[in-house]
C-alpha positions in Angstrom: 34.8 -27.1 0.5 35.8 -26.3 -3.1 32.4 -27.4 -4.3 30.7 -25.2 -1.7 32.9 -22.3 -2.8 32.0 -22.7 -6.5 28.3 -22.9 -5.5 28.6 -19.6 -3.7 30.5 -18.1 -6.6 27.9 -19.3 -9.1 24.9 -17.9 -7.1 26.7 -14.6 -6.7 27.5 -14.3 -10.4 24.0 -15.3 -11.5 22.4 -12.7 -9.2 24.9 -10.0 -10.2 24.3 -10.8 -13.9 20.5 -10.4 -13.4 21.1 -7.0 -11.7 23.4 -5.9 -14.5 20.8 -6.8 -17.2 18.1 -5.0 -15.2 20.3 -1.9 -15.0 21.0 -2.0 -18.8 17.3 -2.2 -19.5 16.9 1.0 -17.4 19.6 2.6 -19.5 17.7 1.6 -22.7 14.7 3.4 -21.3 16.9 6.5 -20.6 18.0 6.4 -24.3 14.3 6.3 -25.3 13.5 9.1 -22.9 16.2 11.4 -24.3 15.3 10.6 -27.9 12.1 12.6 -28.3 9.7 14.8 -26.5 6.3 13.4 -25.7 5.1 15.8 -23.1 3.1 18.5 -24.8 0.0 19.7 -23.0 -3.2 20.0 -25.0 -6.1 22.4 -24.5 -9.9 21.9 -25.0 -11.2 22.5 -28.5 -14.4 24.4 -29.0 -16.8 21.4 -28.4 -15.1 20.7 -25.1 -15.4 24.3 -24.0 -19.1 24.4 -24.9 -20.0 21.0 -23.4 -17.2 19.5 -21.3 -17.6 15.8 -20.7 -19.1 14.6 -17.5 -16.5 13.2 -15.0 -16.9 11.1 -11.9 -14.2 11.6 -9.3 -13.6 8.6 -7.1 -11.9 9.0 -3.7 -11.2 5.6 -2.1 -10.7 5.9 1.6 -10.0 3.7 4.6 -9.2 5.2 8.0 -7.8 8.5 6.9 -8.8 10.9 9.6 -5.7 13.1 9.3 -6.2 13.9 5.6 -9.8 13.3 4.7 -10.9 17.0 5.2 -7.8 18.2 3.3 -8.6 15.8 0.4 -12.3 16.7 -0.1 -11.6 20.5 0.3 -9.0 20.2 -2.4 -11.1 18.2 -4.8 -13.9 20.8 -4.6 -11.4 23.5 -5.8 -11.1 21.8 -9.2 -11.5 24.3 -12.0 -14.3 22.5 -13.9 -18.0 23.3 -14.4 -19.7 22.3 -11.2 -22.6 20.7 -13.1 -20.2 18.6 -15.2 -18.6 16.4 -12.5 -19.6 14.3 -9.5 -17.6 13.2 -6.5 -17.8 9.8 -4.9 -16.4 9.4 -1.4 -15.8 5.6 -1.4 -15.3 5.3 2.4 -14.7 1.9 3.9 -13.5 3.3 7.2 -14.2 1.8 10.5 -13.0 4.7 12.6 -14.0 8.4 12.9 -13.0 9.0 9.3 -16.5 8.0 8.2 -18.2 10.7 10.3 -15.7 13.2 9.0 -16.6 12.2 5.5 -20.3 12.5 6.2 -19.8 16.1 7.5 -17.8 17.1 4.5 -20.3 15.6 2.1 -23.1 17.5 3.8 -21.1 20.7 3.8 -20.4 20.6 0.0 -23.9 19.4 -0.9 -25.2 22.6 0.7 -22.8 24.5 -1.5 -24.2 22.9 -4.6 -21.7 20.2 -5.3 -22.7 16.9 -6.7 -21.0 14.8 -4.0 -22.1 11.5 -2.4 -20.8 9.2 0.3 -20.7 5.6 -1.0 -20.2 2.9 1.7 -20.3 -0.9 1.8 -21.2 -3.4 4.5 -18.0 -5.3 4.0 -14.6 -4.2 2.7 -14.6 -7.0 0.1 -11.8 -6.6 -2.4 -10.3 -3.6 -0.5 -9.5 -0.7 -2.8 -10.3 -2.6 -6.0 -13.6 -3.6 -4.5 -14.4 -0.1 -3.5 -13.6 1.3 -7.0 -15.7 -1.4 -8.7 -18.6 -0.9 -6.3 -18.5 2.9 -7.0 -18.4 2.3 -10.7 -22.0 0.8 -10.5 -23.3 4.3 -9.6 -20.9 6.4 -11.6 -22.5 8.7 -14.2 -19.3 10.0 -15.7 -18.0 9.1 -19.1 -14.5 9.5 -17.5 -13.4 8.3 -14.0 -10.7 10.4 -12.2 -9.1 8.6 -9.1 -7.2 10.1 -6.2 -5.8 8.4 -3.1 -6.2 10.2 0.2 -2.7 11.7 0.1 -3.1 13.5 -3.2 -3.9 17.2 -3.7 -4.4 17.7 -7.4 -4.1 21.2 -8.8 -7.2 23.1 -9.8 -6.5 22.7 -13.6 -6.1 18.9 -13.3 -9.2 18.0 -15.4 -8.6 20.7 -17.9 -5.1 19.3 -18.4 -6.1 15.7 -18.8 -9.6 15.3 -20.3 -8.6 16.8 -23.7 -6.4 13.8 -24.5 -9.5 11.6 -24.6 -10.4 13.2 -27.9 -8.3 10.4 -29.3 -10.7 7.5 -29.1 -7.9 5.0 -28.6 -6.8 6.6 -25.3 -8.3 4.7 -22.3 -6.1 6.2 -19.5 -4.3 9.5 -18.8 -1.8 9.3 -16.0 -0.1 12.4 -14.5 3.3 12.7 -12.7 3.5 12.4 -9.0 5.0 15.4 -7.2 6.0 15.5 -3.6 4.5 17.8 -0.9 7.1 16.8 1.8 10.2 15.5 0.0 12.4 17.7 2.2 10.9 16.5 5.5 13.5 13.8 6.2 16.1 11.5 4.7 13.4 8.9 4.2 11.2 11.2 2.1 14.1 12.6 0.2 15.2 9.1 -0.9 11.7 8.1 -1.8 11.4 11.2 -4.1 14.8 10.4 -5.5 13.5 6.9 -6.6 10.0 8.0 -7.7 11.5 10.7 -9.9 13.0 7.9 -12.0 9.7 6.2 -12.5 7.9 9.3 -13.4 10.4 10.6 -15.9 12.7 8.0 -17.4 10.5 4.9 -17.0 7.1 6.2 -17.9 8.1 8.7 -20.6 10.7 6.2 -21.9 8.2 3.5 -22.3 5.8 5.9 -24.0 8.5 7.1 -26.4 9.3 3.5 -27.3 5.6 2.5 -27.6 5.9 -0.1 -24.8 3.2 -1.0 -22.3 2.7 1.6 -19.6 0.9 1.5 -16.3 -1.7 3.5 -14.4 -0.2 4.3 -11.0 -3.4 3.8 -8.9 -4.1 7.5 -8.4 -3.7 10.9 -10.1 -5.1 9.6 -13.4 -8.3 9.4 -15.4 -9.9 6.4 -17.0 -12.4 6.2 -19.8 -15.2 4.3 -18.1 -15.7 2.2 -21.3 -12.0 1.1 -21.0 -12.5 -0.2 -17.4 -15.6 -2.2 -18.5 -14.0 -3.5 -21.7 -10.9 -4.7 -19.8 -13.1 -6.7 -17.3 -13.3 -4.1 -14.4 -11.3 -3.9 -11.2 -10.2 -7.2 -9.9 -8.9 -7.8 -6.3 -6.8 -11.0 -6.9 -3.6 -9.0 -6.8 -2.4 -6.2 -4.4 -1.6 -4.0 -7.4 -5.0 -3.8 -9.0 -3.8 -0.7 -11.0 -1.0 -2.5 -12.8 -3.3 -5.5 -13.4 -6.0 -3.5 -15.0 -3.5 -1.4 -17.0 -2.1 -4.5 -18.7 -5.5 -6.0 -19.4 -6.7 -2.7 -20.9 -3.7 -2.4 -23.2 -4.0 -6.0 -24.3 -7.6 -5.0 -25.4 -6.0 -2.3 -27.6 -6.4 0.8 -25.4 -3.6 3.3 -25.0 -2.2 4.8 -21.8 -1.1 8.4 -22.2 1.5 9.7 -19.7 1.8 13.4 -19.0 5.2 14.2 -17.5 4.5 18.0 -17.4 1.2 17.7 -15.5 2.1 17.2 -11.8 -0.1 15.9 -9.0 1.3 16.7 -5.5 1.1 14.0 -2.9 2.4 13.2 0.6 5.3 10.7 0.8 5.3 8.3 3.8 7.4 9.9 6.4 7.5 7.0 8.8 9.5 3.8 8.1 6.9 1.2 8.8 4.4 3.0 6.6 7.0 3.0 3.8 7.7 -0.7 4.3 3.9 -1.5 4.2 3.7 0.4 0.9 6.8 -1.3 -0.5 5.5 -4.7 0.5 2.2 -4.1 -1.3 3.9 -2.8 -4.4 6.5 -5.6 -4.5 4.1 -8.5 -3.7 1.4 -7.1 -6.0 3.9 -6.7 -8.8 4.9 -10.4 -8.5 1.2 -11.4 -8.3 0.4 -9.5 -11.4 3.4 -11.0 -13.2 2.3 -14.5 -12.4 -1.3 -13.7 -13.5 -0.6 -11.7 -16.6 2.6 -12.9 -18.2 1.1 -16.0 -19.8 -1.6 -13.7 -21.3 1.0 -11.2 -22.5 2.9 -13.9 -24.3 -0.3 -15.4 -25.9 -1.3 -11.9 -27.2 -0.7 -10.3 -30.6 1.8 -7.9 -29.2 5.1 -7.7 -31.1 8.0 -9.8 -29.6 9.8 -6.6 -28.6 6.8 -5.3 -26.6 6.4 -8.8 -25.0 10.0 -8.7 -23.8 9.7 -5.3 -22.3 6.4 -6.1 -20.7 8.1 -9.1 -19.1 10.9 -7.0 -17.8 8.4 -4.4 -16.5 6.3 -7.0 -14.7 9.3 -8.8 -13.2 10.9 -5.6 -12.0 10.1 -6.2 -8.3 12.2 -9.4 -8.5 15.3 -7.2 -8.6 15.2 -7.1 -4.7 15.6 -10.9 -4.5 18.8 -10.8 -6.5 20.1 -7.7 -4.5 19.5 -9.7 -1.3 21.3 -12.8 -2.7 24.3 -10.7 -3.9 24.7 -9.1 -0.5 24.4 -12.3 1.6 26.6 -14.4 -0.7 29.3 -11.7 -1.0 30.5 -12.5 2.6 31.4 -16.2 2.1 32.7 -15.3 -1.4 35.1 -12.9 0.3 36.8 -15.9 1.9 36.4 -18.2 -1.1 38.1 -16.1 -3.8 41.6 -16.9 -2.7 41.3 -20.7 -2.3 39.5 -20.9 -5.6 42.1 -18.8 -7.4 39.5 -16.4 -8.7 40.7 -12.8 -9.4 38.3 -10.3 -8.0 39.2 -7.9 -10.9 36.8 -9.9 -13.1 33.9 -8.3 -11.2 34.8 -4.9 -12.6 32.8 -5.9 -15.7 29.6 -5.6 -13.7 30.4 -1.9 -13.0 28.6 -1.2 -16.3 25.4 -1.9 -14.4 26.3 0.6 -11.6 27.3 3.2 -14.2 24.0 2.7 -16.1 21.8 3.1 -13.1 23.8 6.1 -12.0 23.1 7.8 -15.4 19.4 7.0 -15.1 19.1 8.5 -11.6 21.3 11.5 -12.6 19.1 12.5 -15.5 15.8 11.8 -13.7 16.8 13.9 -10.7 19.5 16.5 -11.6 18.2 17.2 -15.1 14.5 16.6 -14.9 13.4 17.2 -11.3 15.9 19.5 -9.5 15.2 22.4 -11.8 15.9 25.9 -10.5 19.0 24.9 -8.5 22.6 25.6 -9.5 24.4 22.9 -11.4 27.2 22.7 -8.8 24.7 22.2 -6.0 22.7 19.5 -7.7 25.8 17.7 -8.7 27.1 17.4 -5.2 23.6 16.7 -3.9 23.5 13.7 -6.3 27.0 12.5 -5.2 25.6 12.3 -1.6 22.1 11.0 -2.4 23.0 8.2 -4.9 25.0 6.0 -2.5 22.5 6.7 0.3 19.8 5.5 -2.0 21.7 2.4 -2.9 22.3 1.7 0.7 18.7 2.1 1.8 17.5 0.0 -1.2 19.8 -2.8 -0.1 18.5 -2.5 3.4 15.0 -3.0 2.1 15.9 -6.0 0.1 15.1 -8.7 2.7 11.7 -7.1 3.4 10.9 -6.7 -0.3 12.2 -10.2 -1.2 9.8 -11.8 1.2 7.0 -9.8 -0.5 8.1 -10.9 -4.0 8.4 -14.6 -3.0 5.0 -14.6 -1.3 3.5 -13.1 -4.5 5.0 -15.8 -6.7 4.0 -18.6 -4.3 0.4 -17.4 -4.2 0.3 -16.6 -0.5 -2.6 -14.2 0.0 -2.6 -11.2 2.3 -4.9 -8.3 2.9 -4.4 -4.9 1.3 -2.5 -2.9 3.9 -2.9 0.7 3.2 -0.2 3.3 3.7 -1.2 5.6 6.6 -1.1 9.3 5.9 -0.4 11.9 8.6 -0.8 15.3 6.9 3.0 15.7 6.9 3.9 18.7 4.7 6.5 20.8 6.5 9.4 20.1 8.9 7.2 21.2 11.9 4.6 18.5 11.3 4.8 15.2 13.2 3.4 11.7 13.2 4.5 10.8 16.7 1.0 10.8 18.3 -0.8 9.1 15.4 -2.9 6.1 16.3 -2.1 4.5 12.9 1.5 3.7 13.9 2.2 0.0 14.5 2.9 -1.3 18.0 4.7 -4.6 17.4 8.2 -5.2 16.0 7.9 -7.7 13.1 10.4 -10.6 12.9 11.9 -9.1 9.7 13.0 -6.0 11.6 15.1 -8.2 14.0 16.5 -10.0 10.9 17.5 -6.7 9.4 19.4 -5.9 12.6 21.2 -9.2 12.4 22.1 -8.6 8.8 23.6 -5.3 9.8 25.8 -7.1 12.3 26.6 -9.8 9.7 28.0 -7.3 7.2 29.8 -5.3 10.0 31.5 -8.6 10.8 32.5 -8.9 7.2 34.1 -5.4 7.3 36.1 -6.3 10.4 37.3 -9.5 8.8 38.3 -7.7 5.6 40.4 -5.3 7.6 41.9 -8.1 9.6 42.8 -10.2 6.6 43.8 -7.1 4.5 41.3 -8.0 1.8 39.1 -5.0 1.0 37.5 -6.4 -2.2 33.9 -5.9 -0.9 34.5 -3.4 1.8 32.6 -0.4 0.3 29.7 -2.8 -0.7 29.6 -4.1 2.9 29.7 -0.6 4.3 26.6 0.2 2.2 24.9 -3.0 3.4 25.7 -2.4 7.0 24.4 1.2 6.9 21.3 0.2 4.9 20.1 -2.7 7.1 21.1 -0.8 10.2 19.1 2.3 9.3 16.0 0.3 8.2 16.1 -1.6 11.5 16.7 1.5 13.6 13.9 3.6 12.0 11.5 0.6 12.0 11.8 0.4 15.8 12.1 4.2 16.4 8.8 4.9 14.6 6.7 2.3 16.5 3.7 3.8 18.3 4.8 2.7 21.8 8.1 4.5 21.4 6.3 7.8 20.8 3.4 7.5 23.2 
């Protein structure tokens, strides 16, 4: 039993150490973020005013009947000379979305827009395949890409294209803003997390001259950059991250604009969120497996290679969060017999404090502007533990995705359904895109909630509260993920 106890203790400590190191790397990005300003907005010079470059706007779609009209209407409001851009509707839909796209294309053609519907016989390569297929017909020197849930502001092209006057810049990425962040707890917590990526992480990496990433949408590529980097490839679920790394290894630069926002709809339904998370986590692992050997063989400095490695391995954090949670329960009963003082674990609080600082700056200081300091402080005090809890609750689901990615198990590109949710009165209850079956992971999440609840009861019974707050967060997190996953199924709302 002693050997088993030491094994549990070792796994727990290794996982906790990994999490702590990850948190400290986030703190280092925060330091870079606060060190200097890299967010100035440029304007066109005279040559761009006289003859603005021609731009192709690609809108990859698959079964988006609730937002397709909204998307195309919005794109046609862009403040850019009508004869200097074209719109490609890359529609792979197999439902009524395709007919809706046809009607919109016809409507705007009659209004003088250069807009075309581009379809394929087979959805080969999913989104990456659609983008690569559309590239064959693209006339633009630059390629702007928007997913179906994005509503770029009219000045988007005027705010991004001038940066390409620098011949080394191959990509310009803008900040995601949130149309419906106040819709529910689910959307608030997503915004809470995404605000970190689109402030501290992206701007911090840019300030430190590390590798950045194109986020799949709300950005512009130089067409030459895509071609030079080998084009869109569909062998990972994060084709955007994959191409970003390949382009930068070719010497191109990604420019991130924190002050140029692109509003988008956050998933308001739990199963849609989990589908998105699965794709991001698995795709991140697939891209790490694919690109890390190339990164380390490249001419990048060692510092850039290390940070690129941390970046590409970031989805693996969920595996270690899952391990820390599961092994903390047997460890609760092993500490006494092994003679281990739980006070030693206080060292790892440095990780928690580091990540708290990162989220505080990204949200309170950078994103919740216009609100009183007192209100935002107490808002953060509530949101941060809730975010930790829900992240822990997603760790089983995301760990499966990460492990599948590293093991090379292939799966289709499952899109994140959009339901045109913008205000509190909007609903997704009657959407046909809601799933009807409960996956096995949802049942396992429910069992894990019971598992950690049992640990809380045992801790109270034995008067050992070492992990009780941690287990409270885990119980709530897994329980909430399980509850909302079942609550949001289609058959529950029909």
